[in-house]
C-alpha positions as semicolon CSV with decimal commas, in nm:
position;residue;x (nm);y (nm);z (nm)
1;M;1,749;8,288;4,982
2;E;1,824;8,550;5,226
3;T;1,554;8,808;5,362
4;N;1,596;9,094;5,570
5;L;1,361;8,896;5,816
6;L;1,625;8,642;5,906
7;T;1,865;8,915;6,027
8;F;1,546;9,115;6,201
9;L;1,452;8,817;6,362
10;N;1,780;8,687;6,479
11;T;1,807;9,052;6,683
12;I;1,538;8,943;6,884
13;N;1,627;8,578;6,958
14;P;1,875;8,427;6,769
15;L;1,767;8,125;6,529
16;S;1,956;7,802;6,465
17;E;2,025;7,701;6,130
18;K;1,749;7,456;6,082
19;D;1,463;7,725;6,236
20;S;1,544;7,975;6,003
21;D;1,585;7,707;5,725
22;A;1,207;7,683;5,856
23;I;1,119;8,022;5,853
24;L;1,227;8,037;5,457
25;K;1,031;7,741;5,328
26;I;0,718;7,959;5,451
27;V;0,790;8,285;5,295
28;K;0,675;8,458;5,013
29;T;0,726;8,818;4,841
30;K;0,520;9,025;4,734
31;Q;0,522;9,305;4,599
32;L;0,212;9,593;4,611
33;K;0,186;9,944;4,419
34;K;0,136;10,234;4,607
35;G;-0,199;10,215;4,668
36;E;-0,270;9,879;4,685
37;H;-0,353;9,732;4,991
38;W;-0,247;9,525;5,246
39;L;-0,536;9,449;5,418
40;E;-0,839;9,572;5,378
41;Q;-1,163;9,619;5,636
42;G;-1,390;9,294;5,626
43;R;-1,125;9,066;5,442
44;A;-0,938;8,852;5,602
45;N;-0,583;8,836;5,647
46;Y;-0,426;8,590;5,840
47;H;-0,069;8,677;5,727
48;V;0,182;8,880;5,837
49;A;0,393;9,086;5,629
50;F;0,784;9,203;5,699
51;V;0,835;9,523;5,511
52;E;1,187;9,482;5,256
53;E;1,124;9,817;5,132
54;G;0,818;10,127;5,117
55;Y;0,643;10,167;5,356
56;L;0,286;10,121;5,469
57;R;0,000;10,287;5,643
58;K;-0,264;10,169;5,887
59;Y;-0,611;10,352;5,881
60;Y;-0,965;10,315;6,001
61;V;-1,317;10,436;5,821
62;K;-1,501;10,613;6,058
63;D;-1,796;10,866;5,927
64;G;-1,574;10,871;5,573
65;N;-1,274;11,026;5,709
66;E;-0,967;10,799;5,752
67;I;-0,799;10,814;6,037
68;T;-0,423;10,691;6,060
69;D;-0,325;10,454;6,320
70;A;0,004;10,295;6,242
71;F;0,300;10,352;5,992
72;Y;0,496;10,037;5,904
73;F;0,838;10,108;5,737
74;E;1,173;9,919;5,661
75;N;1,264;9,617;5,866
76;D;0,891;9,606;6,060
77;I;0,608;9,333;6,079
78;C;0,273;9,419;6,047
79;A;-0,054;9,205;6,094
80;D;-0,385;9,256;6,226
81;L;-0,306;9,058;6,563
82;P;-0,684;9,100;6,690
83;S;-0,843;8,956;6,372
84;I;-0,548;8,617;6,310
85;I;-0,628;8,548;6,661
86;G;-0,983;8,626;6,701
87;K;-0,998;8,440;6,319
88;T;-1,245;8,742;6,308
89;K;-1,172;9,025;5,980
90;P;-1,024;9,349;6,026
91;L;-1,141;9,626;6,084
92;S;-0,871;9,850;6,001
93;N;-0,698;9,900;5,655
94;V;-0,341;9,890;5,559
95;V;-0,208;10,050;5,170
96;A;0,145;10,074;5,052
97;M;0,244;10,447;4,999
98;Q;0,475;10,370;4,817
99;N;0,572;10,082;4,614
100;T;0,661;9,822;4,891
101;L;0,853;9,498;4,850
102;L;0,688;9,291;5,149
103;T;0,842;8,892;5,271
104;T;0,498;8,738;5,398
105;F;0,396;8,425;5,578
106;S;0,063;8,258;5,719
107;H;0,063;8,268;6,070
108;A;-0,085;7,920;6,114
109;E;0,197;7,796;5,953
110;F;0,441;7,987;6,190
111;N;0,234;7,875;6,478
112;T;0,275;7,525;6,323
113;L;0,672;7,547;6,333
114;C;0,656;7,709;6,708
115;A;0,483;7,388;6,845
116;G;0,812;7,205;6,720
117;S;1,087;7,471;6,796
118;P;1,086;7,629;7,171
119;A;1,357;7,899;7,017
120;L;1,046;7,987;6,785
121;E;0,794;7,998;7,017
122;H;1,013;8,231;7,257
123;L;1,040;8,424;6,905
124;N;0,677;8,440;6,826
125;R;0,603;8,544;7,204
126;T;0,834;8,841;7,221
127;L;0,664;8,963;6,873
128;V;0,363;8,930;7,020
129;E;0,497;9,102;7,351
130;V;0,647;9,384;7,110
131;T;0,304;9,412;6,977
132;F;0,124;9,455;7,248
133;L;0,374;9,754;7,413
134;R;0,353;9,909;7,125
135;F;-0,018;9,924;7,108
136;Y;-0,060;9,996;7,497
137;D;0,218;10,299;7,435
138;R;0,030;10,425;7,170
139;T;-0,281;10,433;7,381
140;T;-0,145;10,571;7,668
141;S;-0,035;10,841;7,483
142;F;-0,371;10,981;7,392
143;I;-0,480;10,959;7,769
144;L;-0,173;11,103;7,957
145;K;-0,008;11,351;7,665
146;T;-0,114;11,641;7,465
147;P;-0,128;11,648;7,128
148;K;0,230;11,847;7,124
149;E;0,344;11,576;7,328
150;R;0,355;11,351;7,096
151;Y;0,479;11,554;6,800
152;D;0,775;11,623;7,009
153;D;0,789;11,280;7,069
154;L;0,749;11,192;6,659
155;V;1,058;11,492;6,622
156;N;1,272;11,404;6,992
157;T;1,265;10,992;6,819
158;K;1,352;11,068;6,444
159;S;1,036;10,879;6,317
160;P;1,087;10,861;6,011
161;I;0,689;10,942;5,977
162;L;0,792;11,320;5,989
163;Q;1,004;11,218;5,691
164;R;0,801;11,010;5,471
165;A;0,423;11,064;5,528
166;T;0,206;11,351;5,456
167;Q;0,096;11,596;5,625
168;Y;-0,269;11,511;5,668
169;H;-0,147;11,141;5,757
170;I;0,095;11,289;6,032
171;A;-0,216;11,503;6,158
172;S;-0,430;11,223;6,177
173;Y;-0,149;11,006;6,336
174;L;-0,124;11,231;6,608
175;G;-0,552;11,306;6,660
176;I;-0,492;11,690;6,533
177;G;-0,607;11,858;6,198
178;P;-0,373;11,976;5,954
179;Q;-0,341;12,340;6,090
180;H;-0,310;12,248;6,443
181;L;-0,022;12,014;6,294
182;S;0,146;12,345;6,111
183;R;0,116;12,569;6,439
184;L;0,345;12,265;6,645
185;R;0,547;12,266;6,386
186;A;0,605;12,643;6,325
187;E;0,671;12,652;6,741
188;K;0,996;12,486;6,652
């Protein structure tokens, strides 16, 4: 069973056939229907998901409102690292925004593989670093950039968010209301 996951991981750190085979032994596929959750606030899920097809949206609920924090498209990794590392229940939710196919694996099983392979340990460290930098960039964008600058970043990077997400979810992701997003779009 060859998956896009192995292709993705090999771009980060080339893997031996032995390490690739070990990973394939711990992965499973999971099909989510549109609207089905991968992660739910308060429900432990110590698995990692790789998006093969479709896309996911991460959100928090505050005062009854959904606040979008992230999107995960094809060839992206999705996991709630704070809850995995801290052995806690997630504070966020991750929902399929369309029918979505995931390749999943247990973080604990992956860590066991890493203990026996320096290449996998390096890969694991790199994945955590990339996840941290993504979080850091998002956090600093809310401190250092205006909503217009955050919107311009989406446009300039040709983000799939603009093509696939609803205006309401894009606005929430940018930290603005839908009307403000309409004004920003009109300025372009």
